[in-house]
N, C-alpha and C positions, 0 to 999 in steps of 0.2 A: 752848469751855470760858470763861466767864465770869468775870476775876477777881475781878471787884468781888463775885460772887455767895456766896463763902463769907468769912466772918468774919473769919479768919487762915489763913493758910497752916499746914496741917496737919504737913508732914512735914520735919525735918530727915534722913531715912532713908527707905528702902522696903524692905520685906521681901517677898520672894514670898509666904510661908505664916508667921501669925503675927505678932507683934511682933519687930521689931527687939531685940537685945540689950541694946543702948546707947541709954539714954534721950536726950531733947533736953536738951543743958547738958552732958554728959561732956566729962569734963577729958583723957582719952587713954585708947587703947584700954589693956587691963589686962597684955598681953604684953609690955608694953615697959615700958624704964625713962625715965621721963620725964624724967630730969634725967641720962640717959648723956651723957656729955663730947663734945663735938664736935672732931674733928681728926684727924690721923695720914691714913694709908693703908691701904686695900684692897687687895691684890694677888691678882687672880683669873686662873684659866684659864681660855678662850674656851668655852664649852658648845654653840658650834655646832660643825660636821663639818668646814666649810670652812675652810680653810688660808689666806686672806685675807680682807679686803672691800675693795669696789671703788664703795661708792656711804653717802649720808647718809641716804639714803629709805628706810625700813623699808617701806613699805605698796606701793610698786611691783614690780614682777614679776620683771622682768631683773635680775641681778646680787644681791651678799649684801651688806648691811649689818654692821656690827659687832656682838657680843655685849652684848643688857642695854638697847641705846640707847631702843629703845620706852618701855620702863618707867622709866626714869631720864632721860626728856626730857620726855616727854609727860604733862600731866594730863589726867584727866577730869574728868564735871561730877559723878559720886559716885567714891566709894571703897568697894572692901571691905576688910573684916576677915580675919585669919588664925584667928578663933576661934569661926566661924559660916559658915554657909551660905547663899547666896541671898539677902543684906542688902548696901544700898548706903548709903553715908554721905556727905552735901555734901562735897563738894570745891571744886571750881569752881563749883557751884550751891551756893545758901546752903540754898535750899527745890526740895521734888519734890511735884507733886500729881498724880495719877492720876485722870483722869474717872470717874464713878462708873461710866458702862458701858463703860470700860475702851478707848475709844479714841482716848485722848491721854494725854500727858504733859507735865506744863509744867513747865519747870527754871527759878527766877531765881536769875541771877548773883551771886556775891558782890563787889560793888563794889571791894574791895581787890584780885582777882586781876588779875595783871600776868602778860606775856610776857617771855622773856626780853628784847626790845627796848626794855622800859619801856612798851608800850602796854599799856592794860587789856583784858581779854578780853571780848569784845562777844558779843551773839547772833549777828550777822552772821558771826563766826568760827566759832563753833559749826556754821550751817547749811553753811556754807562745808566746813567738814571733812566733816563727812557727806557732801554731794554730791560732793566731791573720791573718798571711799572708795567709794562707789557707782558712781562712774565708768568709764569705758572701761580704767583705767591700771592698775587694780590687782588682790588677788588677786578671784576669781571666788567666794571663800568669804563676801568682805563682802557681795556681792551676794546670795547666799541665804541668809544667815542674817539680812537685814533686808529678808527681800523683803516681809514684813508692813509695812513703815513705810510710809505713801502721802505722806508731805512732811512739812517742817519749816518752820514760821512763825515769823517775826523777830515778835514781837506789841510791842517797844520794845528799847531799846538793849540792856538787861540781861537780857531773858525770853522763852525761844524754848518753844515748842509744836512735840512730834514728835507726827503723825497717825498712826493705826493703821490698815489695812484693815479689820481685825477683831479682838476680845478676845484677848489674848496678854497671859497675867500675867506673863510673861516680859520682854516687850519693854521695858519702863521701866528694869530692869537692861540690858538689852542695849545700849540704846542710850545709857543714862547711865555706860557701861563705854569707849565709843568714844572713841580719841586726840583730842586740840581743839587744833589747830595754826593758826597765825596765817595770815590773807591774804597777808600781805607775803612769806611763805615762799614764793622760787621767783620774785619780782619781777625784772626787767631793765629797766632804762630804762622804768619806770613801768609795765610788762606784764605781766600773769601767763603764763609760760613754760607750756605745756601740761605737765602734773605728770609723765608719765613723761621729761623732761628737766630735771626735778628731782632731780640727783643728788647731786653735789658743793656744794651750795647748804647751809650750816649751818642745822638745823633749828631754827625758832622754836617753841618750845614754852614751855610755864608750868613743866615740873618742876623736881626740887631740884638737880637738874646740866646744864652745859654742856659741850661737847668743848672738851678741853683739849690737850697735846702729842699730836701722832700719829704714828706711825712703822708707814707700810704696812707689810704683812707682818709685821710682830712684834709690836705693841700700840697699843691706844689708852688715853688716858688721860681719864675725865670728871672734871670740875672741881665741887666743891659750888657753888652759887649764894649767898653769904651774903647777899646780900639776899632770898633766896627767899620770895615772898609769902606763902606757907603754911605758914612754919618753925614757926609758935605756934598752929596749928591744930588741934584736939585730934586729927583724923584722921591727922595729919604729927606730933604730939608725940613726942619719944624714937626719932622715925626720921631717914635719912639725916644719922648722924653721921661717918662720914668726908669729908675733905674733898678727897679723892681715892680714886676706883674706877679702876685701873689694869686690862685686859683684855688677858692676853697669849696669844700666838697660836701652838702648835706643830704640828708635821707631823704626830704620830704619838703614840700613846696611849704607847709607850715613852719616848720624847721626855718629855712630859708629866711620868710617872711620876717620872722620872731628877731634874725638875728641882724639883719637888715635894720630893723630898728632898735637894735640894742647897738648898734654902731660898729659891730665885726667886721663887715667888710661896706665898700663906697658906692657901690653903683650895681644895681640890678634892675634887667628889663623884665617886665611883667606884658603876658599875654593873656591873663583872665581878667577881661571888663570886672565883674567882681569882684576880684581883690583891688584892683585897680581903684574903682569908685569906692568900696568902702572899708577896707583894710587898708590902704595905704595913708596912715595918719600916727599921730603919738604925739610925744614929747617933743623929741628932733624935729618935727615937721613944723613944729607950731614956734620953734626958736630959731629956723631958717637953718639946721645944722643938716638937714635933709630937704629934697628940692625934688618936687614932681615935676618932670618935665616931658610936654608931647611934642616931640620936632615931626613935622610934614617932612615926608620924602618924596621921590617919583618913580621909587621902585616899581617894578612890575607887580600886580598883585597876588602873581602864584595861583594854584589852583588846589589849596587847602580843599581835602573830599574825602568822603566816604569810600573807599577802596572796595569794587565788588570783584569778587576774587571767579572770571569764568572759568576756570579749571574746575568748580565747584558744577556738577551736574543742576542745581536747582536755579544757578544765575546763568546759565549759557543763552536764556531767551532774552532777546532783548525787551519784549512788551513785558517781564518780571521786572527787569532793571529799572524799567521807567515807571512800572507801576511803584515800586518800593520808593523811589525819589518825589513821587506825588505826595507820600505820607508826610513830608519833611514841613513841618509848619514854622518855617523860618521866620517870618514875621513876627508871629507871637513870643519865640525865643528871643530875638534880638530887641524886642518891648520888655519882656518879664525878668530874662535873664540876662542880658547882656548891656543894659542901661544905652540903649541904641549904636552902640560904640562903634559896630561893624558895618561893612557893607557887603551883600550877595557876591559868592566870587560865579564867575559866569564862564566855561571855558578854559582855556590853555594858557589864554596870551594877553588879560586885561591889562590896562594902564601899559600899553604898548600899542607900537604901530601897527602890529600885527594881531590885532584885537579886530574880530571878526563881527558885521554888521549886515544885515537885510538877507538879500537873494542873493545867490553865487553868478560873480561876473562870468564873462566870456571865456575870460581865461581859466577861472577857476574849474568851470564846467569842460575845457579842454583837458585839464589834469586827472578829474574825476570821471569821466567820460568810459574809458574804457574798461572803468570795475564797476559799472554800475549792478553788477548782480552782486558785491559784496559788499555794497554801501547800501546802510537805511536806506529808503525812499525820501525819507522826512530831510538826507542831510541835502538834497537838491532844491527844496524850498526854504525859507528864512531862517534862520539862525535860530538856534535854541533861546527859549529866556527861559529861566526858572521858574515854575510854578508857584504862585502868589495867593495868601490868605487874605490879604487885606481889598480896600476899595469893592470893586464890581465881582473879585473873587474870594472864593472862600473853600474851607479846609473840606467839608461837606461835599462840596461841588468836584473838587481832586479825589478825593475817595473815590466816588461813582464811576470818574473818569479810571482810576488803577482798576477799580471792580471790572469794567468791561476790559480793560489790556488782560485781565489775569484772565479773565474769561475765553479770550482769543486764545491764550497761551496754553487753555485745557487746563483752567485751573478753577475749582468750583468749590463752595463752601458745603460740607456735609460732616454731620456730627459734630459741630461744633469748632472744626478745623477748616482751613483752606487745603483740598487735597487736588491730585492730581487722577487720571484715567485709573492709575495702579493703585489708588489711596493713600499713596504716600503723603504724608500731613507736608505744608509748607514750616519747617522748623531751621531757622537760621542762629549763628553765633556772632555776635560781636565783640572780636578780639580788643581789650585794651592792656598796655603796663598801668595803667594809673588807675586807681579804684575811683578816684575824684570823678573818672569820665562818667559815670552812670549816669549823671545829674543833666547833661547835655543829651544824651541818649534817650532817657526814659519819655520825653514827649514824642518820641518817635516811637517807641515800644508800646505807646497807647493807642495812636495812631494806626499801628499795623495790627493791631489787636482786632479792630475794629473790621477788619478786613481778613480776618482768621488765620493771620500771620502770627508765629510765634519768633521775635527775634530775644535771644538769652546775650546778656551782658557777662562776658566771662574777663576778669582781670588775672594777669597773670604776671610774675617778676620781669624786670625789664631785660634779663640774660635770657630768659626761654622767650620770650615775646621777640627779642631780635634773632633766635635760634627758628621759629616759626615762619616770619616773615623770609628769613633766609630759603628756607623750605618751601615757601607758598602754602603753608599748612594753616588756613585759616578762612573763615568764609568773608568777613567784612571787618574793615578797621579804619582807621581813620588816619588820613597822611596829609602832612604841609608841603605839596610841591613847589619849592623854589619858582618863580618865573624868571624871565630872562627877555632881554630887548631882543638879543640877537642868535634864535633858536639854531640848532646845527644837531651834528651826530649825536649829539647825547639824548637826543629824544626816542635814536635806533635802541638805547637801553633805556629807556621809560615805556615804548609801547613798540618795539619792531618783534618780530617772530623770532627770529632767532634767540631774543634775551628771554622770551616768556619759556624757553626751555633751561633756561642757564640760572642755575642754583645764584642765591645771593645778587642777581641783577634787578635792576629797576622796575621791571616790568610784573609789578604784582598784582595788575590787574588781569593779566595772562593774556592780552591782546597779540593776535594773532589771524593778520590780517594783508594778503597782498596789496588792498586799497591805500593801508596806513604805510605798509614799506615804501611804496612808491611815492608818495608825498613827503614822505622823510628823505626820500633819497632826491626828488626835485627842490627840497628845500635847501639840503647842502652843496647841492651843484649850484644854485643860484650863482650868477657871476654881479648882479645888480638887485639895486631893491625892489625894481619892476618886476624881476624875474620871483625873488623871495618871496613879495607879500602873498601873490595868489597859491603857493605851495604851503603856505602857513594858514593860511584862510581855508584851505581846501582840508589841511589835515585837523584844524581844529573843530570843522564843521564834522567831521567822518567821528571824530572821538567824542563828540559832545552830545549828537544824536544817536552813537551807540550807546550811552548810558553806562558806561564802564567807572565813569567818576559820577558820584552826587555830591553837587556843587555844594561845599559852606559858607565860609565867611572870610571877610581881611579887613585890617584894619589901616586907613589912609596914615597912622601917622606910627612912630616908634615910641613908646613908653615906658621912661625909665625915670627911674627914682635913685638922685647921686646927692654925695656929701658936699655940697657948697662952700662949705668952710675949709676942705683937702681937696676941692677940684676945681681948675681952671680950663677953660674953653675957648677955640677961636670963636669969632664973631660968626660967621658962616657957616651954617650948617649946608655940606654938601648934599645935592638932591640923591645922589643914590650910593649913598650910606647903610652899611648892613645896620647899624644901631651900634652894639657893641665896639665892631671894629674900629668905627669912626673916634671913639673914646681912645683904646688900647692905641690909634696910633696917631693921633692928633692931640689931645688932651696934656694936660700937665698940673705937676702938685704945685701947689701956692706955697712958697717961701714963706 
């Protein structure tokens, strides 16, 4: 791309589809208070399941970094907004231009952008960050997501160009959202250490916060940088309002809840409907010091699911996997255990334009047709609907159907257990890092017993849980996959054949399907929404009808208890906020 060929840089922002919500020259995002006072402290509880942290490098595979570190300390070329999807506005970059052929994106850095050590953020730092993230010491998800990036060119001190192997409308947003860190991070005696040895070196980023006081195993405090280079920038105005953000660590959920009630921290997000309905109460709630808030959002529902590891021989037959799903009595669980607080998940793309309904369109059939032998025949019919146990449906009828599927797959009850032709019993293990998880799994275990299937609950400590996930050493586990309005290359990490054989990838189910690979490729190659949607729908049909994931449940609101005497918030709740991220970014301390 020739910079001199364009009369002016076109872009203060890049939108995947259509035009950005905010025009050039906008002063601030509409959901912030641009005059929010700075000061005070936000006391949070860690949103991670680890009980401590042992590194400050959030990008390497081994070890655990503190909660929120990456978001608070590292800026990126582009910043997203919380009231639209698929748009990035200039943060480190003042301009972005995508080549007409879609094969490159060029970013020009702001001359005022500075790292925490005072040095200017240079194009070389952007290239260094990218090269490091796709190197040997980071999560393989980076390499999978960025597989279509051919390389990075430093055009001058402030200009960097990403080259793409093929047109992919999402890639400018993907590379624009990568964290940028200084080449000086990890330097020792003038030499750069291998990145996996950059462990407790204080990160050199350009974000609004730095690391402050730390008590290992107890808490970490991030302190606002009063000289933050972007504090008056439109995408940052009204944000990063707390002088200090302290993240406390508790050993278990009971300790966290009691600490909240005692006033030890200011905000906690709740994922347990039982806790929210019955245990979020007490004196401080009665006085109004602590407030229960349910904030509606328009986020994708995600695909929180029971993940069936098809690397295990017992789970390789799609009929067996479907039968396991038929034994879940979700309606009873939602009524008796969840206080009616949840909605059932179905598929990958719930609550987005990609959500699939009805029968395949001609465009979907054209994509799926060449792979008919690799796709369950049911995928060419109506989209799956999770089995129900209310109305005209019943658990008893579902179990009869499951019994028939198991028989077709060669499994019948003999000697008190479900056995195959070789006499092997159907015994499976459900792995969890939370002993309390047995409560929600027990009803499923009881239903499976009626089919002659033994499902054993195995609780392991979180470190071992992570290790076994990385090595795919489990039969069944529960996973909360975040959804997206703009699916792309990240689905190759979740379901791509190559990722199935890559340790520490996101392909926990072990999906190895030429059809799935082809749908992901079609999805990432889409140049228009009209091309994207059929590919999304086809992928969702194949995954859903293959029963790799048994759908669980999702909540349409963020449930958060917060200290109303210490915290203030903007009047507008942005529709695409992640919950705690909205609080950290836009709330402020009452003066």
